[in-house]
One Martini backbone bead per residue (centre of mass of N, CA, C, O) as a GRO file, in nm:
protein
  459
    1MET     BB    1  -1.857   0.740 -11.459
    2SER     BB    2  -1.917   1.000 -11.277
    3VAL     BB    3  -1.779   1.250 -11.097
    4SER     BB    4  -2.009   1.276 -10.886
    5THR     BB    5  -2.006   0.980 -10.795
    6VAL     BB    6  -1.717   0.972 -10.691
    7ALA     BB    7  -1.742   1.207 -10.490
    8ALA     BB    8  -1.964   1.081 -10.317
    9ALA     BB    9  -1.806   0.830 -10.230
   10ARG     BB   10  -1.570   0.981 -10.097
   11SER     BB   11  -1.738   1.135  -9.891
   12ALA     BB   12  -1.868   0.884  -9.749
   13CYS     BB   13  -1.549   0.775  -9.689
   14ARG     BB   14  -1.374   0.974  -9.520
   15ASP     BB   15  -1.403   0.795  -9.224
   16THR     BB   16  -1.356   0.486  -9.389
   17SER     BB   17  -1.052   0.379  -9.491
   18ALA     BB   18  -1.027   0.133  -9.322
   19SER     BB   19  -0.946  -0.184  -9.316
   20LEU     BB   20  -0.987  -0.502  -9.239
   21PRO     BB   21  -0.820  -0.739  -9.090
   22VAL     BB   22  -0.631  -0.987  -9.270
   23LEU     BB   23  -0.519  -1.253  -9.396
   24GLY     BB   24  -0.228  -1.193  -9.601
   25ARG     BB   25  -0.147  -0.878  -9.606
   26ASP     BB   26   0.193  -0.958  -9.602
   27VAL     BB   27   0.219  -1.114  -9.849
   28THR     BB   28   0.465  -1.233 -10.070
   29VAL     BB   29   0.546  -1.226 -10.426
   30PRO     BB   30   0.671  -1.327 -10.713
   31LEU     BB   31   0.824  -1.199 -11.006
   32VAL     BB   32   0.917  -1.252 -11.332
   33THR     BB   33   1.081  -0.964 -11.337
   34GLY     BB   34   1.143  -0.940 -11.039
   35GLY     BB   35   1.102  -0.980 -10.731
   36GLU     BB   36   0.872  -0.841 -10.488
   37VAL     BB   37   0.520  -0.842 -10.368
   38THR     BB   38   0.241  -0.754 -10.242
   39TYR     BB   39  -0.044  -0.919 -10.228
   40ALA     BB   40  -0.336  -0.883 -10.442
   41ALA     BB   41  -0.650  -0.968 -10.328
   42LEU     BB   42  -0.903  -0.994 -10.611
   43ASP     BB   43  -1.105  -1.276 -10.513
   44TYR     BB   44  -1.365  -1.258 -10.320
   45ALA     BB   45  -1.595  -1.410 -10.481
   46ALA     BB   46  -1.465  -1.682 -10.414
   47SER     BB   47  -1.254  -1.590 -10.164
   48ALA     BB   48  -1.222  -1.464  -9.864
   49PRO     BB   49  -1.036  -1.355  -9.637
   50ALA     BB   50  -0.963  -1.397  -9.326
   51LEU     BB   51  -1.017  -1.268  -9.042
   52GLN     BB   52  -0.823  -1.207  -8.779
   53ARG     BB   53  -1.041  -1.240  -8.565
   54VAL     BB   54  -1.134  -1.520  -8.646
   55TRP     BB   55  -0.861  -1.660  -8.605
   56ASP     BB   56  -0.835  -1.588  -8.307
   57ASP     BB   57  -1.092  -1.736  -8.214
   58VAL     BB   58  -1.003  -2.014  -8.307
   59ALA     BB   59  -0.739  -2.029  -8.141
   60ALA     BB   60  -0.879  -1.999  -7.861
   61TYR     BB   61  -1.052  -2.272  -7.896
   62ALA     BB   62  -0.870  -2.518  -7.979
   63PRO     BB   63  -0.795  -2.639  -7.684
   64TYR     BB   64  -1.133  -2.700  -7.655
   65TYR     BB   65  -1.174  -2.928  -7.831
   66GLY     BB   66  -1.491  -3.092  -7.922
   67SER     BB   67  -1.751  -3.306  -7.930
   68VAL     BB   68  -2.069  -3.271  -8.019
   69HIS     BB   69  -2.342  -3.425  -7.869
   70ARG     BB   70  -2.146  -3.675  -7.717
   71GLY     BB   71  -2.056  -3.554  -7.428
   72ALA     BB   72  -1.984  -3.511  -7.068
   73GLY     BB   73  -1.755  -3.347  -7.099
   74TYR     BB   74  -1.632  -3.035  -7.086
   75LEU     BB   75  -1.547  -2.994  -7.387
   76SER     BB   76  -1.813  -3.090  -7.507
   77GLN     BB   77  -1.991  -2.884  -7.367
   78LEU     BB   78  -1.852  -2.633  -7.473
   79SER     BB   79  -1.885  -2.698  -7.777
   80THR     BB   80  -2.190  -2.712  -7.776
   81ASP     BB   81  -2.241  -2.423  -7.688
   82LEU     BB   82  -2.092  -2.290  -7.921
   83PHE     BB   83  -2.260  -2.414  -8.149
   84GLU     BB   84  -2.548  -2.318  -8.053
   85ASN     BB   85  -2.482  -2.013  -8.024
   86ALA     BB   86  -2.430  -1.969  -8.329
   87ARG     BB   87  -2.723  -1.970  -8.416
   88GLY     BB   88  -2.800  -1.706  -8.279
   89THR     BB   89  -2.600  -1.528  -8.429
   90VAL     BB   90  -2.703  -1.587  -8.715
   91ALA     BB   91  -2.998  -1.509  -8.669
   92GLY     BB   92  -2.929  -1.214  -8.602
   93PHE     BB   93  -2.775  -1.140  -8.864
   94LEU     BB   94  -3.053  -1.224  -9.038
   95ASP     BB   95  -3.321  -1.161  -8.899
   96CYS     BB   96  -3.492  -1.380  -8.788
   97ARG     BB   97  -3.742  -1.564  -8.713
   98GLU     BB   98  -3.849  -1.734  -8.440
   99ASP     BB   99  -3.920  -2.015  -8.627
  100ASP     BB  100  -3.655  -2.040  -8.739
  101GLN     BB  101  -3.393  -2.213  -8.899
  102VAL     BB  102  -3.046  -2.321  -8.837
  103VAL     BB  103  -2.842  -2.467  -9.080
  104PHE     BB  104  -2.551  -2.652  -9.107
  105THR     BB  105  -2.306  -2.649  -9.360
  106ARG     BB  106  -2.063  -2.629  -9.625
  107SER     BB  107  -2.247  -2.438  -9.820
  108THR     BB  108  -2.437  -2.304 -10.054
  109THR     BB  109  -2.458  -2.554 -10.226
  110ASP     BB  110  -2.544  -2.739  -9.994
  111SER     BB  111  -2.797  -2.584  -9.909
  112LEU     BB  112  -2.953  -2.609 -10.185
  113ASN     BB  113  -2.946  -2.917 -10.195
  114LEU     BB  114  -3.104  -2.959  -9.940
  115LEU     BB  115  -3.361  -2.811 -10.029
  116ALA     BB  116  -3.414  -2.990 -10.278
  117THR     BB  117  -3.481  -3.249 -10.091
  118ALA     BB  118  -3.740  -3.076  -9.946
  119LEU     BB  119  -3.934  -3.083 -10.159
  120PRO     BB  120  -4.224  -3.114 -10.257
  121ALA     BB  121  -4.429  -3.268 -10.435
  122ASP     BB  122  -4.446  -3.120 -10.741
  123CYS     BB  123  -4.243  -2.900 -10.754
  124GLN     BB  124  -4.193  -2.567 -10.862
  125VAL     BB  125  -3.916  -2.406 -11.027
  126PHE     BB  126  -3.774  -2.071 -11.023
  127VAL     BB  127  -3.506  -1.963 -11.250
  128PHE     BB  128  -3.255  -1.780 -11.346
  129GLU     BB  129  -2.996  -1.786 -11.583
  130THR     BB  130  -2.810  -1.587 -11.389
  131GLU     BB  131  -2.717  -1.799 -11.209
  132HIS     BB  132  -2.549  -1.973 -11.017
  133HIS     BB  133  -2.496  -2.308 -11.009
  134ALA     BB  134  -2.596  -2.342 -10.713
  135SER     BB  135  -2.894  -2.237 -10.817
  136LEU     BB  136  -2.940  -2.388 -11.102
  137LEU     BB  137  -2.883  -2.728 -11.042
  138PRO     BB  138  -3.040  -2.879 -10.781
  139TRP     BB  139  -3.348  -2.924 -10.937
  140LYS     BB  140  -3.379  -3.223 -11.076
  141ASP     BB  141  -3.661  -3.322 -10.909
  142ALA     BB  142  -3.796  -3.086 -11.052
  143ARG     BB  143  -3.992  -2.837 -11.192
  144VAL     BB  144  -3.825  -2.634 -11.426
  145THR     BB  145  -3.801  -2.274 -11.469
  146TYR     BB  146  -3.633  -2.086 -11.703
  147LEU     BB  147  -3.526  -1.757 -11.695
  148ASP     BB  148  -3.461  -1.487 -11.850
  149ALA     BB  149  -3.261  -1.233 -11.885
  150PRO     BB  150  -3.265  -0.939 -11.744
  151ARG     BB  151  -3.231  -0.563 -11.789
  152THR     BB  152  -3.407  -0.513 -11.530
  153PRO     BB  153  -3.556  -0.515 -11.233
  154ARG     BB  154  -3.845  -0.487 -11.342
  155GLN     BB  155  -3.822  -0.723 -11.543
  156ALA     BB  156  -3.778  -0.943 -11.334
  157VAL     BB  157  -4.055  -0.919 -11.199
  158ALA     BB  158  -4.230  -0.955 -11.453
  159THR     BB  159  -4.124  -1.233 -11.534
  160LEU     BB  160  -4.211  -1.380 -11.279
  161GLU     BB  161  -4.513  -1.313 -11.283
  162ARG     BB  162  -4.577  -1.457 -11.549
  163ALA     BB  163  -4.483  -1.740 -11.464
  164LEU     BB  164  -4.668  -1.769 -11.209
  165ALA     BB  165  -4.947  -1.729 -11.356
  166ASP     BB  166  -4.905  -2.022 -11.519
  167ARG     BB  167  -4.943  -2.183 -11.277
  168ASP     BB  168  -5.031  -2.397 -11.037
  169PRO     BB  169  -5.193  -2.267 -10.755
  170HIS     BB  170  -5.193  -2.555 -10.576
  171GLY     BB  171  -4.898  -2.586 -10.599
  172PRO     BB  172  -4.583  -2.604 -10.531
  173ALA     BB  173  -4.335  -2.329 -10.494
  174LEU     BB  174  -4.008  -2.201 -10.613
  175VAL     BB  175  -3.782  -1.934 -10.566
  176CYS     BB  176  -3.458  -1.853 -10.710
  177VAL     BB  177  -3.226  -1.599 -10.583
  178THR     BB  178  -3.011  -1.350 -10.601
  179GLY     BB  179  -2.861  -1.071 -10.444
  180ALA     BB  180  -2.570  -1.092 -10.593
  181SER     BB  181  -2.371  -1.091 -10.848
  182ASN     BB  182  -2.080  -1.284 -10.941
  183VAL     BB  183  -2.028  -1.097 -11.205
  184THR     BB  184  -2.151  -0.782 -11.163
  185GLY     BB  185  -2.267  -0.706 -10.856
  186GLU     BB  186  -2.560  -0.680 -10.879
  187LEU     BB  187  -2.854  -0.590 -10.746
  188TRP     BB  188  -3.142  -0.744 -10.646
  189PRO     BB  189  -3.507  -0.746 -10.620
  190VAL     BB  190  -3.594  -0.918 -10.361
  191ARG     BB  191  -3.847  -0.797 -10.231
  192GLU     BB  192  -4.016  -0.798 -10.498
  193LEU     BB  193  -3.989  -1.102 -10.557
  194ALA     BB  194  -4.119  -1.198 -10.295
  195ALA     BB  195  -4.393  -1.066 -10.340
  196ALA     BB  196  -4.456  -1.219 -10.602
  197ALA     BB  197  -4.441  -1.502 -10.490
  198HIS     BB  198  -4.658  -1.473 -10.261
  199ALA     BB  199  -4.895  -1.378 -10.449
  200HIS     BB  200  -4.857  -1.690 -10.594
  201GLY     BB  201  -4.784  -1.915 -10.366
  202ALA     BB  202  -4.478  -1.881 -10.323
  203ARG     BB  203  -4.149  -1.942 -10.262
  204ILE     BB  204  -3.821  -1.817 -10.126
  205VAL     BB  205  -3.471  -1.820 -10.214
  206LEU     BB  206  -3.161  -1.685 -10.095
  207ASP     BB  207  -2.862  -1.605 -10.251
  208ALA     BB  208  -2.603  -1.470 -10.021
  209ALA     BB  209  -2.300  -1.502 -10.095
  210GLN     BB  210  -2.260  -1.190 -10.217
  211LEU     BB  211  -2.421  -1.019  -9.994
  212ALA     BB  212  -2.340  -1.070  -9.689
  213PRO     BB  213  -2.040  -0.936  -9.705
  214HIS     BB  214  -2.173  -0.629  -9.793
  215HIS     BB  215  -2.468  -0.667  -9.664
  216PRO     BB  216  -2.742  -0.657  -9.508
  217VAL     BB  217  -2.953  -0.939  -9.392
  218SER     BB  218  -3.316  -0.955  -9.392
  219VAL     BB  219  -3.562  -1.175  -9.363
  220ARG     BB  220  -3.794  -0.985  -9.284
  221ASP     BB  221  -3.762  -0.750  -9.488
  222LEU     BB  222  -3.748  -0.938  -9.750
  223ASP     BB  223  -3.935  -1.193  -9.719
  224VAL     BB  224  -3.794  -1.465  -9.693
  225ASP     BB  225  -3.775  -1.814  -9.646
  226TRP     BB  226  -3.470  -1.831  -9.742
  227VAL     BB  227  -3.111  -1.858  -9.662
  228ALA     BB  228  -2.785  -1.858  -9.829
  229PHE     BB  229  -2.440  -1.928  -9.719
  230SER     BB  230  -2.083  -1.866  -9.693
  231GLY     BB  231  -1.797  -1.852  -9.511
  232HIS     BB  232  -1.573  -1.796  -9.745
  233LYS     BB  233  -1.720  -1.510  -9.807
  234LEU     BB  234  -1.725  -1.420  -9.474
  235TYR     BB  235  -1.429  -1.435  -9.351
  236ALA     BB  236  -1.399  -1.749  -9.346
  237PRO     BB  237  -1.333  -2.051  -9.352
  238PHE     BB  238  -1.359  -2.332  -9.490
  239GLY     BB  239  -1.657  -2.560  -9.472
  240SER     BB  240  -1.905  -2.348  -9.433
  241GLY     BB  241  -2.268  -2.309  -9.376
  242VAL     BB  242  -2.608  -2.178  -9.460
  243LEU     BB  243  -2.954  -2.259  -9.362
  244ALA     BB  244  -3.227  -2.027  -9.342
  245GLY     BB  245  -3.565  -2.088  -9.206
  246ARG     BB  246  -3.814  -2.264  -9.269
  247ALA     BB  247  -3.928  -2.579  -9.120
  248ASP     BB  248  -4.145  -2.760  -9.262
  249TRP     BB  249  -3.995  -2.888  -9.508
  250LEU     BB  250  -3.759  -3.002  -9.336
  251ARG     BB  251  -3.928  -3.186  -9.143
  252ALA     BB  252  -4.067  -3.358  -9.389
  253ALA     BB  253  -3.801  -3.453  -9.473
  254GLU     BB  254  -3.558  -3.628  -9.553
  255PRO     BB  255  -3.263  -3.675  -9.469
  256TYR     BB  256  -2.982  -3.565  -9.613
  257LEU     BB  257  -2.836  -3.745  -9.395
  258ALA     BB  258  -2.753  -4.063  -9.288
  259GLY     BB  259  -2.719  -4.073  -8.923
  260GLY     BB  260  -2.567  -3.954  -8.678
  261GLY     BB  261  -2.793  -3.717  -8.511
  262ALA     BB  262  -3.059  -3.759  -8.694
  263SER     BB  263  -3.125  -3.978  -8.487
  264ARG     BB  264  -3.333  -4.082  -8.219
  265LYS     BB  265  -3.422  -4.388  -8.315
  266VAL     BB  266  -3.300  -4.737  -8.323
  267THR     BB  267  -3.448  -5.048  -8.448
  268ARG     BB  268  -3.502  -5.374  -8.454
  269ARG     BB  269  -3.637  -5.617  -8.651
  270GLU     BB  270  -3.755  -5.931  -8.705
  271ASP     BB  271  -3.658  -5.919  -9.023
  272GLY     BB  272  -3.361  -5.745  -8.977
  273GLY     BB  273  -3.425  -5.467  -8.973
  274VAL     BB  274  -3.486  -5.108  -8.952
  275ASP     BB  275  -3.594  -4.851  -8.736
  276VAL     BB  276  -3.656  -4.492  -8.779
  277GLU     BB  277  -3.621  -4.198  -8.574
  278TRP     BB  278  -3.638  -3.873  -8.652
  279HIS     BB  279  -3.559  -3.571  -8.632
  280ASP     BB  280  -3.729  -3.229  -8.624
  281SER     BB  281  -3.483  -3.079  -8.613
  282VAL     BB  282  -3.183  -2.969  -8.722
  283ALA     BB  283  -3.053  -3.255  -8.686
  284ARG     BB  284  -3.180  -3.395  -8.938
  285HIS     BB  285  -2.943  -3.219  -9.129
  286GLU     BB  286  -2.672  -3.304  -8.915
  287ALA     BB  287  -2.506  -3.541  -8.977
  288GLY     BB  288  -2.264  -3.601  -8.784
  289SER     BB  289  -1.974  -3.444  -8.732
  290PRO     BB  290  -1.931  -3.128  -8.695
  291ASN     BB  291  -1.809  -2.802  -8.788
  292VAL     BB  292  -1.713  -2.623  -8.534
  293ILE     BB  293  -1.504  -2.421  -8.644
  294GLY     BB  294  -1.676  -2.318  -8.878
  295VAL     BB  295  -1.911  -2.213  -8.706
  296HIS     BB  296  -1.746  -2.025  -8.525
  297SER     BB  297  -1.640  -1.848  -8.763
  298ILE     BB  298  -1.909  -1.741  -8.858
  299ALA     BB  299  -1.992  -1.604  -8.595
  300SER     BB  300  -1.747  -1.418  -8.584
  301ALA     BB  301  -1.802  -1.269  -8.850
  302CYS     BB  302  -2.076  -1.158  -8.775
  303ARG     BB  303  -1.974  -0.987  -8.539
  304ALA     BB  304  -1.760  -0.818  -8.688
  305LEU     BB  305  -1.948  -0.682  -8.897
  306THR     BB  306  -2.148  -0.560  -8.700
  307GLU     BB  307  -1.939  -0.389  -8.534
  308ALA     BB  308  -1.828  -0.226  -8.779
  309GLY     BB  309  -2.049  -0.161  -8.977
  310PHE     BB  310  -2.225  -0.141  -9.268
  311ASP     BB  311  -2.214   0.155  -9.336
  312ARG     BB  312  -1.907   0.168  -9.347
  313LEU     BB  313  -1.851  -0.066  -9.545
  314VAL     BB  314  -2.021   0.036  -9.782
  315ALA     BB  315  -1.885   0.310  -9.823
  316ARG     BB  316  -1.603   0.199  -9.886
  317GLU     BB  317  -1.680   0.017 -10.123
  318GLN     BB  318  -1.791   0.242 -10.306
  319TYR     BB  319  -1.520   0.379 -10.333
  320LEU     BB  320  -1.376   0.140 -10.476
  321ILE     BB  321  -1.568   0.110 -10.711
  322ALA     BB  322  -1.521   0.393 -10.825
  323LYS     BB  323  -1.219   0.361 -10.881
  324VAL     BB  324  -1.238   0.125 -11.078
  325ARG     BB  325  -1.446   0.237 -11.283
  326GLU     BB  326  -1.292   0.493 -11.352
  327GLY     BB  327  -1.036   0.352 -11.457
  328LEU     BB  328  -1.167   0.171 -11.679
  329ALA     BB  329  -1.301   0.413 -11.837
  330GLU     BB  330  -1.000   0.507 -11.945
  331VAL     BB  331  -1.023   0.228 -12.119
  332PRO     BB  332  -1.134   0.157 -12.430
  333ALA     BB  333  -1.075  -0.167 -12.430
  334VAL     BB  334  -1.282  -0.171 -12.198
  335ARG     BB  335  -1.554  -0.397 -12.090
  336VAL     BB  336  -1.818  -0.377 -11.886
  337LEU     BB  337  -2.032  -0.588 -11.723
  338SER     BB  338  -2.402  -0.574 -11.770
  339LEU     BB  339  -2.750  -0.572 -11.702
  340PHE     BB  340  -2.856  -0.277 -11.553
  341GLY     BB  341  -2.620  -0.084 -11.557
  342ASP     BB  342  -2.422   0.173 -11.432
  343ASP     BB  343  -2.647   0.265 -11.196
  344ALA     BB  344  -2.639   0.013 -11.051
  345PRO     BB  345  -2.639  -0.144 -10.775
  346ARG     BB  346  -2.338  -0.264 -10.595
  347VAL     BB  347  -2.076  -0.468 -10.553
  348GLY     BB  348  -1.732  -0.588 -10.532
  349VAL     BB  349  -1.807  -0.678 -10.857
  350ILE     BB  350  -1.605  -0.704 -11.162
  351SER     BB  351  -1.656  -0.745 -11.509
  352PHE     BB  352  -1.434  -0.800 -11.801
  353VAL     BB  353  -1.304  -0.688 -12.114
  354VAL     BB  354  -1.031  -0.706 -12.360
  355GLU     BB  355  -0.943  -0.598 -12.644
  356GLY     BB  356  -0.748  -0.859 -12.791
  357TRP     BB  357  -0.775  -1.041 -12.531
  358ASN     BB  358  -0.695  -1.294 -12.337
  359SER     BB  359  -0.814  -1.349 -12.027
  360SER     BB  360  -0.599  -1.546 -11.921
  361HIS     BB  361  -0.356  -1.375 -12.001
  362PHE     BB  362  -0.427  -1.124 -11.836
  363ALA     BB  363  -0.440  -1.260 -11.555
  364ALA     BB  364  -0.151  -1.374 -11.561
  365ALA     BB  365  -0.008  -1.096 -11.580
  366LEU     BB  366  -0.113  -0.975 -11.318
  367SER     BB  367   0.030  -1.186 -11.144
  368ALA     BB  368   0.334  -1.213 -11.256
  369GLU     BB  369   0.385  -0.875 -11.285
  370TYR     BB  370   0.191  -0.757 -11.010
  371GLY     BB  371   0.052  -0.936 -10.780
  372ILE     BB  372  -0.247  -1.010 -10.899
  373GLY     BB  373  -0.562  -1.150 -10.794
  374VAL     BB  374  -0.775  -1.298 -11.021
  375ARG     BB  375  -1.040  -1.383 -11.252
  376ASP     BB  376  -1.116  -1.630 -11.507
  377GLY     BB  377  -1.408  -1.680 -11.723
  378LEU     BB  378  -1.748  -1.805 -11.608
  379PHE     BB  379  -1.807  -1.826 -11.289
  380CYS     BB  380  -2.037  -2.037 -11.251
  381ALA     BB  381  -2.209  -1.862 -11.504
  382HIS     BB  382  -2.250  -1.937 -11.809
  383PRO     BB  383  -2.514  -1.814 -11.922
  384LEU     BB  384  -2.455  -1.522 -11.838
  385VAL     BB  385  -2.181  -1.470 -11.976
  386ARG     BB  386  -2.279  -1.544 -12.263
  387THR     BB  387  -2.490  -1.324 -12.276
  388LEU     BB  388  -2.294  -1.081 -12.233
  389LEU     BB  389  -2.095  -1.177 -12.481
  390GLY     BB  390  -2.210  -1.355 -12.720
  391SER     BB  391  -2.097  -1.648 -12.704
  392ASP     BB  392  -1.953  -1.948 -12.794
  393PRO     BB  393  -1.948  -2.245 -12.613
  394GLN     BB  394  -1.732  -2.396 -12.825
  395SER     BB  395  -1.520  -2.202 -12.786
  396GLN     BB  396  -1.159  -2.134 -12.799
  397GLY     BB  397  -0.885  -2.015 -12.618
  398GLU     BB  398  -0.546  -1.905 -12.646
  399CYS     BB  399  -0.264  -1.871 -12.505
  400GLY     BB  400  -0.081  -1.582 -12.624
  401ALA     BB  401  -0.342  -1.516 -12.781
  402PRO     BB  402  -0.587  -1.375 -12.910
  403GLU     BB  403  -0.917  -1.431 -12.846
  404ALA     BB  404  -0.999  -1.156 -12.999
  405ALA     BB  405  -1.050  -0.964 -13.235
  406PRO     BB  406  -1.119  -0.674 -13.328
  407GLY     BB  407  -1.480  -0.686 -13.294
  408GLU     BB  408  -1.492  -0.942 -13.150
  409LYS     BB  409  -1.588  -1.194 -12.951
  410SER     BB  410  -1.575  -1.298 -12.643
  411LEU     BB  411  -1.529  -1.600 -12.432
  412ASN     BB  412  -1.436  -1.445 -12.173
  413ALA     BB  413  -1.351  -1.326 -11.841
  414ILE     BB  414  -1.283  -1.072 -11.597
  415ARG     BB  415  -1.240  -1.070 -11.230
  416VAL     BB  416  -1.299  -0.823 -10.983
  417SER     BB  417  -1.262  -0.845 -10.616
  418PHE     BB  418  -1.393  -0.699 -10.304
  419GLY     BB  419  -1.355  -0.556  -9.956
  420ALA     BB  420  -1.298  -0.515  -9.617
  421GLY     BB  421  -0.971  -0.605  -9.676
  422THR     BB  422  -0.913  -0.374  -9.886
  423PRO     BB  423  -0.677  -0.188  -9.999
  424ASP     BB  424  -0.618   0.081 -10.187
  425GLU     BB  425  -0.356  -0.019 -10.332
  426HIS     BB  426  -0.481  -0.260 -10.484
  427VAL     BB  427  -0.669  -0.098 -10.678
  428GLU     BB  428  -0.452   0.088 -10.790
  429ARG     BB  429  -0.272  -0.133 -10.910
  430PHE     BB  430  -0.480  -0.252 -11.096
  431VAL     BB  431  -0.543  -0.007 -11.274
  432ASN     BB  432  -0.248   0.038 -11.367
  433ALA     BB  433  -0.207  -0.244 -11.492
  434VAL     BB  434  -0.420  -0.226 -11.710
  435LYS     BB  435  -0.298   0.017 -11.855
  436ASP     BB  436  -0.022  -0.109 -11.914
  437LEU     BB  437  -0.111  -0.360 -12.078
  438VAL     BB  438  -0.266  -0.208 -12.299
  439ARG     BB  439  -0.026  -0.023 -12.386
  440ASP     BB  440   0.243  -0.247 -12.367
  441GLY     BB  441   0.199  -0.514 -12.267
  442ALA     BB  442   0.357  -0.787 -12.209
  443LYS     BB  443   0.679  -0.889 -12.061
  444TRP     BB  444   0.589  -1.186 -12.115
  445ASN     BB  445   0.573  -1.520 -12.173
  446TYR     BB  446   0.307  -1.752 -12.269
  447ARG     BB  447   0.131  -2.059 -12.171
  448THR     BB  448  -0.028  -2.369 -12.197
  449GLU     BB  449  -0.139  -2.542 -11.885
  450ASP     BB  450  -0.389  -2.729 -11.810
  451GLY     BB  451  -0.576  -2.478 -11.927
  452ARG     BB  452  -0.357  -2.268 -11.841
  453CYS     BB  453  -0.212  -1.961 -11.798
  454VAL     BB  454   0.148  -1.932 -11.813
  455PRO     BB  455   0.457  -1.878 -11.757
  456ASP     BB  456   0.745  -1.891 -11.959
  457THR     BB  457   1.039  -2.085 -11.832
  458SER     BB  458   1.211  -2.234 -12.069
  459ALA     BB  459   1.436  -2.009 -12.148
   0.00000   0.00000   0.00000
């Protein structure tokens, strides 16, 4: 990364240095070398800490907790209003079209599996091998075309256009694409891919799990047909997600789950069976008692991010990205993984390998000796990481020993990720810890336990 790029990022962030308050910001953790340190949570790509404001909103609602759509009592009515008003908040956050539906789910994975059950008969799905497994795997009942990893955004669009040109133009088709990679953090050309899909009579769903927490997502501007994301990436607690977009395929599909709430009328037949009339509204795919607190927390997070201002949040995150990439660039043993190159726009997700180090060993040392939480492995995006590493999927690395000798290929990677709640000190500590470990090695011995690298405390 050039000095001018870092300077530009710092300048853009001059008045936006404060992070948003999140839960856990004062938690301390023990170090194997002695003492305690404030925990540096740098695994936002897996789950971002909940915003303090979101938690406060949940706590304020908790005494009024009631089952939605089920009761005439005051608390049930209040909870129902809260639940349904959250749809409007999410629709506004995503800049949905007037006739779009907002369906509440458990996660991005759940949202995309729901959409997979709603595909028309003989639908063909196009998905890049670079996708997270949540986007790569749900389409088992469709005809799936897996597209090779592109090396530029322009190549991504060209690859999709060629694949779509070869399909049956009269049959239904769906393109599934990420907005930001959970491995490299790179932004994908969603608007251009949507234009290519629509030009060939296909629809497109955007996996915004890694995009929505970092950048504004406009369904209208991007011209996507659906968008999916998770609350636990968006600074809300676990267990809630969203699928928003066009209603026709969802209305025509069998309910995702059969049960109360999805059914409008159920009657017994003379032969002993039952006839069911299903709702054609969002209730069709929200059977059972919904996660009211999860939905409320998503709406709260949407409001908090909107009010904080994405221009401010993006500027500060770019400043943090520049600090991390500048620091890693000073360590010759570190190789940052990328599809589109150093200059590609990205969110605060960076994966890398360290020459001569087992990635699990390195991540364990960051945690045990520096109080820094990162992630190691293949990040539920196995084809992409193996493509970037050129590694053998059958190979195994052992903790405490080098994963790959100098010059050999790494078997997995380390991922650092951050966002609106990350203090400057956390990324500074991370960069310094990487330099220390590469220069001096780990201060502790480690062993493999249940497939994970852990500090050896047996001595």
